[in-house]
Each structure stands twice: as structure tokens, then as C-alpha cells.
MOPAC internal coordinates of N, CA, C and O (Angstrom, degrees):
PM7 1SCF
backbone

  N    0.0000 0     0.00 0     0.00 0    0    0    0
  C    1.4854 1     0.00 0     0.00 0    1    0    0
  C    1.5552 1   108.79 1     0.00 0    2    1    0
  O    1.2310 1   120.80 1   132.87 1    3    2    1
  N    1.3293 1   116.08 1   -47.13 1    3    2    1
  C    1.4855 1   118.48 1  -178.17 1    5    3    2
  C    1.5018 1   110.29 1   -62.05 1    6    5    3
  O    1.2310 1   120.50 1   138.52 1    7    6    5
  N    1.3218 1   116.65 1   -41.48 1    7    6    5
  C    1.4503 1   120.22 1  -176.55 1    9    7    6
  C    1.5352 1   111.32 1   -64.92 1   10    9    7
  O    1.2310 1   119.67 1   138.60 1   11   10    9
  N    1.2974 1   118.23 1   -41.40 1   11   10    9
  C    1.4591 1   119.52 1  -179.00 1   13   11   10
  C    1.5353 1   111.78 1   -71.28 1   14   13   11
  O    1.2310 1   119.98 1   145.66 1   15   14   13
  N    1.3256 1   117.64 1   -34.34 1   15   14   13
  C    1.4525 1   121.33 1   177.04 1   17   15   14
  C    1.5252 1   109.77 1   -68.17 1   18   17   15
  O    1.2310 1   119.51 1   137.23 1   19   18   17
  N    1.2994 1   118.54 1   -42.77 1   19   18   17
  C    1.4466 1   121.77 1   176.87 1   21   19   18
  C    1.5444 1   111.67 1   -64.95 1   22   21   19
  O    1.2310 1   121.00 1   142.45 1   23   22   21
  N    1.3172 1   115.70 1   -37.55 1   23   22   21
  C    1.4514 1   119.53 1   176.79 1   25   23   22
  C    1.5045 1   111.60 1   -64.28 1   26   25   23
  O    1.2310 1   120.23 1   137.10 1   27   26   25
  N    1.3224 1   117.16 1   -42.90 1   27   26   25
  C    1.4637 1   120.50 1   177.55 1   29   27   26
  C    1.4930 1   112.95 1   -62.63 1   30   29   27
  O    1.2310 1   120.14 1   138.00 1   31   30   29
  N    1.3299 1   117.34 1   -42.00 1   31   30   29
  C    1.4630 1   121.76 1   176.56 1   33   31   30
  C    1.5217 1   111.41 1   -63.87 1   34   33   31
  O    1.2310 1   119.96 1   137.56 1   35   34   33
  N    1.2992 1   117.68 1   -42.44 1   35   34   33
  C    1.4516 1   122.31 1   178.66 1   37   35   34
  C    1.5342 1   111.43 1   -64.52 1   38   37   35
  O    1.2310 1   120.77 1   138.03 1   39   38   37
  N    1.3126 1   116.13 1   -41.97 1   39   38   37
  C    1.4781 1   120.78 1   178.83 1   41   39   38
  C    1.5429 1   110.35 1   -63.21 1   42   41   39
  O    1.2310 1   121.03 1   137.05 1   43   42   41
  N    1.3221 1   115.63 1   -42.95 1   43   42   41
  C    1.4793 1   119.12 1   177.96 1   45   43   42
  C    1.5147 1   110.37 1   -62.61 1   46   45   43
  O    1.2310 1   119.88 1   136.54 1   47   46   45
  N    1.3160 1   117.84 1   -43.46 1   47   46   45
  C    1.4669 1   122.53 1  -178.40 1   49   47   46
  C    1.5413 1   110.93 1   -63.65 1   50   49   47
  O    1.2310 1   121.06 1   139.55 1   51   50   49
  N    1.3425 1   115.58 1   -40.45 1   51   50   49
  C    1.4705 1   119.01 1   179.26 1   53   51   50
  C    1.5306 1   110.52 1   -66.50 1   54   53   51
  O    1.2310 1   120.94 1   137.37 1   55   54   53
  N    1.3158 1   115.81 1   -42.63 1   55   54   53
  C    1.4836 1   119.71 1  -179.36 1   57   55   54
  C    1.5050 1   110.56 1   -64.88 1   58   57   55
  O    1.2310 1   119.53 1   137.04 1   59   58   57
  N    1.3342 1   118.51 1   -42.96 1   59   58   57
  C    1.4376 1   121.56 1  -179.87 1   61   59   58
  C    1.5328 1   111.15 1   -66.13 1   62   61   59
  O    1.2310 1   120.18 1   138.11 1   63   62   61
  N    1.3079 1   117.27 1   -41.89 1   63   62   61
  C    1.4485 1   121.60 1   179.64 1   65   63   62
  C    1.4946 1   111.50 1   -66.25 1   66   65   63
  O    1.2310 1   119.43 1   140.19 1   67   66   65
  N    1.3048 1   118.70 1   -39.81 1   67   66   65
  C    1.4518 1   123.10 1  -179.90 1   69   67   66
  C    1.5244 1   110.53 1   -61.88 1   70   69   67
  O    1.2310 1   119.67 1   139.39 1   71   70   69
  N    1.3243 1   118.23 1   -40.61 1   71   70   69
  C    1.4461 1   120.20 1  -179.20 1   73   71   70
  C    1.5236 1   110.74 1   -73.10 1   74   73   71
  O    1.2310 1   119.00 1   139.48 1   75   74   73
  N    1.3077 1   119.51 1   -40.52 1   75   74   73
  C    1.4769 1   121.51 1  -177.05 1   77   75   74
  C    1.5160 1   111.19 1   -72.04 1   78   77   75
  O    1.2310 1   118.87 1   150.48 1   79   78   77
  N    1.3144 1   119.76 1   -29.52 1   79   78   77
  C    1.4755 1   120.37 1  -179.73 1   81   79   78
  C    1.5088 1   111.80 1   -72.94 1   82   81   79
  O    1.2310 1   119.11 1   148.01 1   83   82   81
  N    1.3146 1   119.31 1   -31.99 1   83   82   81
  C    1.4495 1   121.75 1  -173.45 1   85   83   82
  C    1.5292 1   113.74 1  -110.04 1   86   85   83
  O    1.2310 1   119.88 1   176.50 1   87   86   85
  N    1.3196 1   117.82 1    -3.50 1   87   86   85
  C    1.4555 1   118.49 1  -173.67 1   89   87   86
  C    1.5090 1   110.37 1  -143.24 1   90   89   87
  O    1.2310 1   121.64 1   -18.61 1   91   90   89
  N    1.3035 1   114.47 1   161.39 1   91   90   89
  C    1.4625 1   122.24 1   176.18 1   93   91   90
  C    1.5438 1   105.10 1  -126.60 1   94   93   91
  O    1.2310 1   121.35 1   -49.46 1   95   94   93
  N    1.3346 1   115.02 1   130.54 1   95   94   93
  C    1.4544 1   119.30 1   175.56 1   97   95   94
  C    1.5174 1   109.13 1   -85.06 1   98   97   95
  O    1.2310 1   120.38 1   -55.70 1   99   98   97
  N    1.3130 1   116.88 1   124.30 1   99   98   97
  C    1.4611 1   122.04 1  -178.45 1  101   99   98
  C    1.4960 1   109.63 1   -86.81 1  102  101   99
  O    1.2310 1   120.65 1     4.87 1  103  102  101
  N    1.3346 1   116.36 1  -175.13 1  103  102  101
  C    1.4697 1   120.81 1  -176.41 1  105  103  102
  C    1.5220 1   111.29 1   -61.57 1  106  105  103
  O    1.2310 1   119.70 1   151.40 1  107  106  105
  N    1.3101 1   118.18 1   -28.60 1  107  106  105
  C    1.4700 1   121.69 1   177.95 1  109  107  106
  C    1.5331 1   111.69 1   -88.13 1  110  109  107
  O    1.2310 1   120.00 1  -170.51 1  111  110  109
  N    1.3177 1   117.61 1     9.49 1  111  110  109
  C    1.4506 1   125.31 1   175.98 1  113  111  110
  C    1.5578 1   112.74 1    65.17 1  114  113  111
  O    1.2310 1   121.01 1  -162.86 1  115  114  113
  N    1.3369 1   115.68 1    17.14 1  115  114  113
  C    1.4410 1   118.30 1   173.26 1  117  115  114
  C    1.5081 1   108.92 1   -85.73 1  118  117  115
  O    1.2310 1   120.52 1   -50.04 1  119  118  117
  N    1.2948 1   116.61 1   129.96 1  119  118  117
  C    1.4807 1   120.56 1   179.43 1  121  119  118
  C    1.5405 1   108.75 1   -74.10 1  122  121  119
  O    1.2310 1   120.67 1   -54.20 1  123  122  121
  N    1.2917 1   116.32 1   125.80 1  123  122  121
  C    1.4446 1   122.37 1   177.80 1  125  123  122
  C    1.5066 1   109.89 1  -119.52 1  126  125  123
  O    1.2310 1   120.91 1   -31.55 1  127  126  125
  N    1.3277 1   115.87 1   148.45 1  127  126  125
  C    1.4581 1   118.99 1   176.20 1  129  127  126
  C    1.5304 1   108.30 1   -72.02 1  130  129  127
  O    1.2310 1   120.82 1   -14.71 1  131  130  129
  N    1.3118 1   116.04 1   165.29 1  131  130  129
  C    1.4529 1   119.96 1  -179.82 1  133  131  130
  C    1.5236 1   109.83 1   -60.75 1  134  133  131
  O    1.2310 1   119.28 1   143.58 1  135  134  133
  N    1.3080 1   118.97 1   -36.42 1  135  134  133
  C    1.4809 1   121.71 1  -179.94 1  137  135  134
  C    1.4992 1   110.11 1   -66.30 1  138  137  135
  O    1.2310 1   120.33 1   135.78 1  139  138  137
  N    1.3472 1   116.98 1   -44.22 1  139  138  137
  C    1.4610 1   119.98 1   177.92 1  141  139  138
  C    1.4996 1   112.47 1   -61.16 1  142  141  139
  O    1.2310 1   120.39 1   140.01 1  143  142  141
  N    1.3250 1   116.85 1   -39.99 1  143  142  141
  C    1.4679 1   120.08 1   179.72 1  145  143  142
  C    1.4967 1   110.48 1   -65.65 1  146  145  143
  O    1.2310 1   118.94 1   139.84 1  147  146  145
  N    1.3196 1   119.63 1   -40.16 1  147  146  145
  C    1.4608 1   121.90 1   179.05 1  149  147  146
  C    1.5109 1   110.63 1   -65.85 1  150  149  147
  O    1.2310 1   120.29 1   141.67 1  151  150  149
  N    1.3514 1   117.06 1   -38.33 1  151  150  149
  C    1.4849 1   119.68 1   178.12 1  153  151  150
  C    1.5139 1   110.68 1   -67.38 1  154  153  151
  O    1.2310 1   119.69 1   143.81 1  155  154  153
  N    1.3216 1   118.19 1   -36.19 1  155  154  153
  C    1.4526 1   120.10 1   176.50 1  157  155  154
  C    1.5163 1   111.41 1   -65.00 1  158  157  155
  O    1.2310 1   119.90 1   139.37 1  159  158  157
  N    1.3022 1   117.79 1   -40.63 1  159  158  157
  C    1.4598 1   121.31 1   178.25 1  161  159  158
  C    1.5093 1   110.11 1   -65.54 1  162  161  159
  O    1.2310 1   119.89 1   141.52 1  163  162  161
  N    1.3247 1   117.82 1   -38.48 1  163  162  161
  C    1.4862 1   121.72 1   178.82 1  165  163  162
  C    1.5448 1   109.85 1   -64.84 1  166  165  163
  O    1.2310 1   121.02 1   141.64 1  167  166  165
  N    1.3127 1   115.65 1   -38.36 1  167  166  165
  C    1.4325 1   119.79 1   179.28 1  169  167  166
  C    1.5336 1   111.64 1   -64.43 1  170  169  167
  O    1.2310 1   120.19 1   135.99 1  171  170  169
  N    1.3056 1   117.24 1   -44.01 1  171  170  169
  C    1.4724 1   120.82 1   177.69 1  173  171  170
  C    1.5047 1   110.95 1   -64.00 1  174  173  171
  O    1.2310 1   119.42 1   136.88 1  175  174  173
  N    1.3166 1   118.70 1   -43.12 1  175  174  173
  C    1.4278 1   123.12 1   178.40 1  177  175  174
  C    1.5529 1   110.23 1   -61.02 1  178  177  175
  O    1.2310 1   120.90 1   135.81 1  179  178  177
  N    1.2859 1   115.88 1   -44.19 1  179  178  177
  C    1.4623 1   120.89 1  -179.24 1  181  179  178
  C    1.5496 1   109.21 1   -63.34 1  182  181  179
  O    1.2310 1   120.69 1   135.91 1  183  182  181
  N    1.3298 1   116.29 1   -44.09 1  183  182  181
  C    1.4903 1   119.56 1   178.27 1  185  183  182
  C    1.4989 1   112.44 1   -59.73 1  186  185  183
  O    1.2310 1   120.72 1   136.69 1  187  186  185
  N    1.3284 1   116.23 1   -43.31 1  187  186  185
  C    1.4559 1   120.88 1   179.52 1  189  187  186
  C    1.5398 1   111.56 1   -63.71 1  190  189  187
  O    1.2310 1   120.91 1   139.15 1  191  190  189
  N    1.3158 1   115.87 1   -40.85 1  191  190  189
  C    1.4829 1   120.57 1   178.97 1  193  191  190
  C    1.5427 1   109.75 1   -62.30 1  194  193  191
  O    1.2310 1   120.66 1   138.34 1  195  194  193
  N    1.3166 1   116.35 1   -41.66 1  195  194  193
  C    1.4433 1   120.71 1   179.94 1  197  195  194
  C    1.5250 1   111.58 1   -65.19 1  198  197  195
  O    1.2310 1   120.89 1   141.23 1  199  198  197
  N    1.3072 1   115.91 1   -38.77 1  199  198  197
  C    1.4778 1   120.21 1   177.47 1  201  199  198
  C    1.5281 1   110.26 1   -63.56 1  202  201  199
  O    1.2310 1   119.80 1   135.26 1  203  202  201
  N    1.3021 1   117.99 1   -44.74 1  203  202  201
  C    1.4838 1   121.15 1   179.95 1  205  203  202
  C    1.5206 1   110.57 1   -66.97 1  206  205  203
  O    1.2310 1   119.22 1   142.72 1  207  206  205
  N    1.2913 1   119.08 1   -37.28 1  207  206  205
  C    1.4711 1   121.14 1  -178.65 1  209  207  206
  C    1.5222 1   112.42 1   -72.18 1  210  209  207
  O    1.2310 1   119.71 1   154.92 1  211  210  209
  N    1.3174 1   118.16 1   -25.08 1  211  210  209
  C    1.4675 1   120.97 1  -179.81 1  213  211  210
  C    1.5253 1   111.48 1   -73.46 1  214  213  211
  O    1.2310 1   119.93 1   153.38 1  215  214  213
  N    1.3043 1   117.74 1   -26.62 1  215  214  213
  C    1.4880 1   119.73 1  -176.48 1  217  215  214
  C    1.4845 1   112.03 1   -81.76 1  218  217  215
  O    1.2310 1   120.10 1   180.00 1  219  218  217

């Protein structure tokens, strides 16, 4: 019993760590890679620059 409980905890910890090391959860809770997150930030920055330049 102890071994299976510890195995389940370890498996959960490995799965959680694997996702957080390689991905970022956005506001919609979709896991994105670090590259996708950077591209999304660039898109928002670009949009804001265009809004400021239009005025």
C-alpha cells in the first residue's frame, strides 16, 4: 500500500514538473510553450504600438 501511494505521488509530481518546466499556462489555462508565450507577448506589444501610432 505504501509503495503504490508513493508511486502515485511521485508520478503526479513528475507530470506536474514536466508541464511547468516546458510550458506556461495562460489566462485561458491553455498550456503554451515558452516560444508561443513570447510570440503572444510580441503580438500584444505590436498591437499596442499600432494603436499609439494611429492617434
